[in-house]
C-alpha positions as a printed NumPy array, in Angstrom:
array([[-106.514,   62.842,   48.639],
       [-105.302,   60.593,   51.292],
       [-106.394,   60.804,   55.501],
       [-104.663,   58.531,   58.525],
       [-107.571,   58.61 ,   60.672],
       [-105.359,   56.281,   63.509],
       [-102.794,   58.464,   64.36 ],
       [-101.823,   59.355,   68.488],
       [-100.104,   62.672,   69.698],
       [ -99.133,   63.669,   72.754],
       [ -99.977,   67.021,   73.047],
       [ -97.139,   69.779,   74.528],
       [-100.262,   71.178,   77.581],
       [ -99.602,   67.444,   79.295],
       [ -96.081,   67.013,   79.285],
       [ -94.221,   66.681,   82.475],
       [ -91.944,   69.939,   81.11 ],
       [ -95.313,   72.252,   81.314],
       [ -95.854,   71.743,   84.972],
       [ -92.776,   69.407,   86.655],
       [ -94.246,   69.125,   89.895],
       [ -97.175,   67.308,   88.522],
       [ -95.861,   63.727,   88.432],
       [ -99.218,   62.318,   86.758],
       [ -97.958,   64.09 ,   83.601],
       [ -95.995,   61.577,   80.692],
       [ -92.04 ,   63.036,   80.807],
       [ -90.868,   62.348,   76.654],
       [ -87.041,   62.157,   76.504],
       [ -84.88 ,   60.291,   73.551],
       [ -83.028,   57.206,   73.774],
       [ -80.527,   55.855,   71.048],
       [ -82.735,   57.6  ,   68.472],
       [ -86.177,   56.356,   70.133],
       [ -88.333,   58.36 ,   72.383],
       [ -88.954,   57.249,   75.79 ],
       [ -92.225,   57.992,   77.646],
       [ -92.03 ,   57.66 ,   81.522],
       [ -95.961,   57.477,   82.789],
       [ -97.202,   56.392,   86.405],
       [ -93.432,   54.587,   86.886],
       [ -93.367,   53.055,   83.495],
       [ -90.73 ,   53.087,   80.404],
       [ -92.252,   52.669,   76.99 ],
       [ -90.725,   52.426,   74.452],
       [ -93.058,   51.659,   71.331],
       [ -93.13 ,   54.236,   70.381],
       [ -90.74 ,   54.565,   67.311],
       [ -91.704,   57.734,   65.626],
       [ -92.318,   61.309,   66.57 ],
       [ -94.956,   61.675,   68.956],
       [ -95.148,   65.407,   70.052],
       [ -94.567,   67.945,   67.466],
       [ -96.339,   67.963,   64.733],
       [ -94.232,   69.798,   62.615],
       [ -92.353,   66.184,   62.512],
       [ -95.457,   64.439,   62.28 ],
       [ -96.913,   65.886,   59.293],
       [ -93.243,   65.775,   57.633],
       [ -93.53 ,   62.054,   58.133],
       [ -97.447,   62.083,   56.881],
       [ -95.266,   63.882,   53.842],
       [ -92.822,   60.568,   53.267],
       [ -95.772,   58.453,   53.338],
       [ -98.334,   60.286,   50.698],
       [-100.482,   61.109,   53.193],
       [-102.554,   64.578,   53.398],
       [-104.521,   64.348,   56.049],
       [-104.392,   62.837,   59.817],
       [-106.668,   62.466,   62.748],
       [-104.619,   62.764,   65.724],
       [-106.6  ,   60.649,   69.063],
       [-104.753,   60.501,   72.483],
       [-102.364,   58.319,   73.338],
       [-104.81 ,   56.064,   75.495],
       [-102.95 ,   55.804,   78.805],
       [-103.881,   59.751,   78.365],
       [-107.617,   59.155,   78.8  ],
       [-107.413,   58.754,   82.454],
       [-110.286,   56.677,   83.326],
       [-108.496,   55.515,   86.495],
       [-108.49 ,   58.73 ,   88.013],
       [-111.693,   60.519,   89.852],
       [-114.16 ,   62.007,   87.845],
       [-112.591,   65.369,   88.658],
       [-109.33 ,   65.027,   87.879],
       [-110.059,   62.932,   85.373],
       [-112.521,   65.989,   83.59 ],
       [-109.958,   68.833,   84.59 ],
       [-107.196,   66.434,   82.353],
       [-109.325,   66.072,   79.689],
       [-110.206,   69.321,   79.199],
       [-106.363,   70.526,   79.111],
       [-105.635,   68.111,   76.439],
       [-109.086,   69.055,   74.539],
       [-107.424,   72.45 ,   74.523],
       [-104.69 ,   71.264,   73.61 ],
       [-105.855,   68.792,   70.586],
       [-107.926,   72.293,   69.564],
       [-104.214,   74.523,   68.906],
       [-102.896,   71.446,   67.102],
       [-105.641,   71.531,   64.677],
       [-105.187,   75.13 ,   64.284],
       [-101.659,   74.706,   63.802],
       [-102.02 ,   71.852,   61.381],
       [-102.408,   73.954,   58.193],
       [-105.87 ,   72.669,   57.567],
       [-104.247,   69.141,   57.315],
       [-105.331,   68.196,   60.738],
       [-108.433,   66.691,   62.697],
       [-108.458,   65.674,   66.267],
       [-110.523,   63.494,   67.914],
       [-111.541,   64.79 ,   72.04 ],
       [-111.265,   62.724,   75.447],
       [-114.146,   62.383,   77.827],
       [-114.096,   61.362,   81.78 ],
       [-115.823,   57.837,   80.82 ],
       [-115.413,   57.049,   84.304],
       [-118.381,   58.565,   84.874],
       [-120.919,   58.327,   81.982],
       [-123.146,   61.759,   82.697],
       [-120.328,   63.713,   82.808],
       [-118.488,   62.282,   79.816],
       [-122.05 ,   62.901,   77.869],
       [-122.198,   66.27 ,   78.842],
       [-118.867,   66.628,   78.151],
       [-118.71 ,   65.402,   75.015],
       [-121.991,   67.658,   73.88 ],
       [-120.106,   70.918,   74.77 ],
       [-116.876,   69.46 ,   72.77 ],
       [-118.904,   68.894,   69.823],
       [-120.716,   71.88 ,   69.976],
       [-117.456,   73.684,   69.934],
       [-116.979,   72.645,   66.474],
       [-113.204,   71.861,   66.325],
       [-113.942,   67.922,   67.144],
       [-114.757,   64.942,   64.981],
       [-115.688,   62.708,   67.892],
       [-113.711,   61.366,   70.408],
       [-112.099,   58.451,   71.581],
       [-112.831,   56.064,   74.088],
       [-111.127,   52.73 ,   75.048],
       [-112.735,   48.943,   74.699],
       [-113.424,   49.087,   78.414],
       [-113.616,   51.568,   81.172],
       [-111.571,   50.073,   84.714],
       [-112.657,   46.627,   83.957],
       [-115.743,   47.378,   82.59 ],
       [-116.686,   46.872,   78.838],
       [-118.554,   49.787,   77.048],
       [-121.387,   47.771,   76.007],
       [-122.477,   48.138,   79.942],
       [-125.891,   49.93 ,   81.155],
       [-124.241,   53.038,   82.985],
       [-122.84 ,   54.04 ,   79.565],
       [-125.795,   54.674,   78.385],
       [-126.048,   57.951,   78.622],
       [-122.599,   58.509,   76.87 ],
       [-123.731,   56.451,   73.938],
       [-126.954,   58.65 ,   73.683],
       [-124.803,   61.899,   73.506],
       [-123.085,   60.597,   71.421],
       [-125.856,   59.872,   68.703],
       [-127.253,   63.151,   68.978],
       [-123.957,   64.767,   68.429],
       [-123.43 ,   62.758,   65.523],
       [-119.918,   62.216,   67.126],
       [-117.594,   59.745,   65.909],
       [-116.498,   57.59 ,   67.937],
       [-113.017,   55.486,   68.113],
       [-112.767,   52.546,   70.438],
       [-109.159,   51.687,   71.111],
       [-107.794,   48.865,   73.276],
       [-107.038,   49.778,   76.766],
       [-103.562,   48.227,   75.227],
       [-103.557,   46.093,   78.626],
       [-106.597,   44.208,   79.164],
       [-105.846,   40.923,   80.24 ],
       [-104.008,   39.584,   83.178],
       [-103.334,   36.471,   82.367],
       [ -99.333,   36.018,   82.502],
       [ -99.065,   34.811,   78.875],
       [-100.139,   38.126,   77.591],
       [ -96.31 ,   39.511,   79.139],
       [ -94.604,   37.092,   76.898],
       [ -93.569,   37.027,   72.819],
       [ -95.461,   40.873,   72.889],
       [ -98.816,   38.865,   73.24 ],
       [-100.46 ,   41.919,   74.656],
       [-100.326,   43.844,   71.872],
       [-100.296,   41.22 ,   69.205],
       [-103.359,   39.347,   70.349],
       [-104.425,   41.392,   73.281],
       [-105.335,   44.803,   71.701],
       [-107.442,   42.93 ,   68.824],
       [-108.985,   40.76 ,   70.949],
       [-110.166,   43.702,   73.402],
       [-111.765,   45.452,   70.161],
       [-113.445,   42.287,   69.373],
       [-115.064,   41.691,   72.695],
       [-115.963,   45.952,   72.866],
       [-117.902,   45.442,   69.351],
       [-119.694,   42.47 ,   70.355],
       [-120.186,   43.58 ,   73.908],
       [-122.239,   46.613,   71.704],
       [-123.942,   44.819,   69.676],
       [-125.375,   42.242,   71.89 ],
       [-126.225,   44.469,   74.818],
       [-128.892,   45.844,   72.279],
       [-126.069,   49.716,   72.421],
       [-126.007,   49.457,   68.484],
       [-129.689,   48.718,   68.167],
       [-130.971,   51.524,   70.469],
       [-129.086,   54.173,   68.8  ],
       [-129.102,   53.451,   65.006],
       [-127.226,   56.373,   64.108],
       [-123.864,   55.761,   66.164],
       [-120.925,   56.186,   64.596],
       [-118.485,   53.952,   66.035],
       [-115.029,   52.886,   64.752],
       [-112.663,   49.884,   65.985],
       [-109.322,   50.141,   65.787],
       [-107.24 ,   47.239,   63.999],
       [-109.438,   46.479,   61.798],
       [-112.015,   45.856,   63.962],
       [-109.597,   43.1  ,   65.637],
       [-111.533,   39.532,   64.634],
       [-115.348,   41.091,   64.902],
       [-115.914,   40.561,   60.605],
       [-114.82 ,   36.335,   61.18 ],
       [-117.035,   36.276,   64.078],
       [-120.091,   37.828,   62.977],
       [-121.789,   34.147,   61.721],
       [-121.182,   32.388,   65.071],
       [-122.31 ,   35.754,   67.36 ],
       [-125.611,   36.548,   65.113],
       [-125.883,   32.419,   66.227],
       [-125.66 ,   32.417,   69.793],
       [-128.05 ,   35.437,   69.463],
       [-130.293,   32.764,   68.149],
       [-129.864,   29.811,   69.67 ],
       [-128.588,   30.462,   72.807],
       [-130.392,   32.324,   75.234],
       [-127.582,   33.635,   77.529],
       [-125.993,   35.722,   74.462],
       [-129.103,   37.936,   74.323],
       [-132.222,   38.269,   72.73 ],
       [-132.38 ,   37.309,   68.837],
       [-133.332,   40.137,   66.654],
       [-136.911,   39.582,   65.275],
       [-135.601,   41.803,   62.168],
       [-133.204,   39.674,   59.998],
       [-131.525,   43.331,   59.148],
       [-130.844,   43.422,   62.901],
       [-129.111,   40.555,   63.528],
       [-126.154,   40.617,   64.486],
       [-123.784,   40.098,   61.626],
       [-125.671,   42.625,   60.054],
       [-125.273,   45.319,   63.01 ],
       [-121.715,   44.661,   62.792],
       [-121.479,   46.531,   59.16 ],
       [-122.608,   48.983,   60.744],
       [-119.271,   49.947,   62.493],
       [-116.01 ,   51.714,   60.851],
       [-113.061,   50.094,   60.459],
       [-109.487,   51.675,   60.37 ],
       [-107.082,   49.498,   57.49 ],
       [-104.663,   48.153,   60.345],
       [-104.834,   44.717,   59.373],
       [-100.707,   44.594,   58.407],
       [-102.014,   42.123,   55.569],
       [-103.558,   42.965,   52.074],
       [-105.518,   39.76 ,   52.022],
       [-107.088,   40.292,   55.059],
       [-107.91 ,   43.763,   54.15 ],
       [-109.249,   42.927,   50.953],
       [-111.387,   40.268,   53.36 ],
       [-112.655,   42.752,   55.573],
       [-113.698,   45.017,   53.066],
       [-115.478,   42.174,   50.826],
       [-117.415,   41.593,   54.042],
       [-118.498,   45.078,   55.458],
       [-118.271,   46.97 ,   51.921],
       [-115.553,   49.874,   50.642],
       [-117.582,   52.469,   52.502],
       [-116.906,   51.051,   56.025],
       [-113.179,   51.473,   56.033],
       [-111.018,   54.29 ,   56.428],
       [-107.072,   54.196,   55.906],
       [-105.221,   54.112,   59.394],
       [-101.676,   53.328,   60.527],
       [-101.671,   53.689,   64.204],
       [ -98.543,   56.129,   64.147],
       [ -96.15 ,   56.696,   66.374],
       [ -95.735,   52.743,   67.446],
       [ -93.667,   50.067,   66.511],
       [ -97.032,   47.927,   65.408],
       [ -98.343,   50.772,   63.142],
       [ -98.376,   50.007,   59.5  ],
       [ -95.133,   51.412,   57.883],
       [ -96.88 ,   52.245,   54.658],
       [-100.241,   52.537,   54.989],
       [-101.407,   53.644,   51.233],
       [ -98.998,   50.538,   50.073],
       [-101.151,   48.422,   51.823],
       [-104.356,   49.818,   50.798],
       [-102.941,   49.539,   47.204],
       [-101.656,   45.867,   47.462],
       [-105.437,   44.802,   48.445],
       [-106.442,   44.771,   44.957],
       [-109.721,   47.103,   44.892],
       [-110.902,   48.95 ,   42.119],
       [-110.295,   52.731,   41.591],
       [-113.571,   54.005,   43.318],
       [-112.935,   51.262,   46.494],
       [-109.441,   52.503,   46.773],
       [-110.149,   56.272,   46.669],
       [-113.131,   55.91 ,   49.2  ],
       [-110.755,   53.954,   51.675],
       [-107.812,   56.099,   51.289],
       [-109.976,   59.525,   51.561],
       [-113.52 ,   59.197,   50.406],
       [-114.852,   57.455,   53.763],
       [-112.663,   59.849,   56.308],
       [-113.623,   63.01 ,   54.478],
       [-117.291,   61.842,   55.102],
       [-116.877,   61.206,   58.679],
       [-114.819,   64.022,   59.468],
       [-117.41 ,   66.614,   57.771],
       [-120.342,   65.709,   60.15 ],
       [-117.51 ,   66.707,   62.974],
       [-114.659,   68.571,   62.484],
       [-113.435,   68.897,   58.987],
       [-109.984,   68.126,   57.673],
       [-109.401,   71.006,   55.091],
       [-107.209,   70.272,   51.71 ]])
């Protein structure tokens, strides 16, 4: 079995076609064979594969020998920029649609939900309710919320709830995290900006003590964790030698580089050598197959990327499906 743990969907319940008078909703159309998403006055053309139709999404999985898929929201549809009440309403509408996608997925689909993280205590309550319903493996959140990274103290209620509910938390870039004009050039907002956001979020969770306070947290980082693993030694040194980085851990097992290995990582590195280096660094049990479907920066053949990494049979099986199956069994199971 193979399970793609990083893929996105826009549920029909959110589309503008479902309520044409509500301009906050995304509109999806096709131009020259490519889907175009219109949202908040922007036209997004980076979704090169099917974004909304479940049957076509599963057909794409078939073509790539992917048996199960974990679908999470397109990150602009987490709606952190609106007030908490509106955010909660939109999250609940989206989660209802995700539940339907899971039920209609012929046992092949698991889902990660949305919570209004702009109001962490409200998000914590909603997360607990979501997990208690038994249909969700966890939630997707972004690396920062309205400019504040997720290791900040005000997000503590959410992290406590995530640990208590045993929820898988998938950390994804906002996709527009940096204002420097260079990121508008050469697709750098995506090529460099996205993994940079993930790197900062992971470091923030470690250095703020969030991961240490919650040893049972399950946090999966998008895009192979960005550069957090190559920077692990540097972060550990800073923690030990520079007061501004944060207190040094007395227990060597709690040092920054050891804590970094507690994260889960997807395989979206676009290079079998980089993927092998990631697995060598954190262990084959911490890495899950991922594609970043349906975007232009998705791995077009994630199973082939894992195969080309030269893993032994047990490690390959773990990355392709075993690790995802283990994590999903702790929330909503992908049933084959």
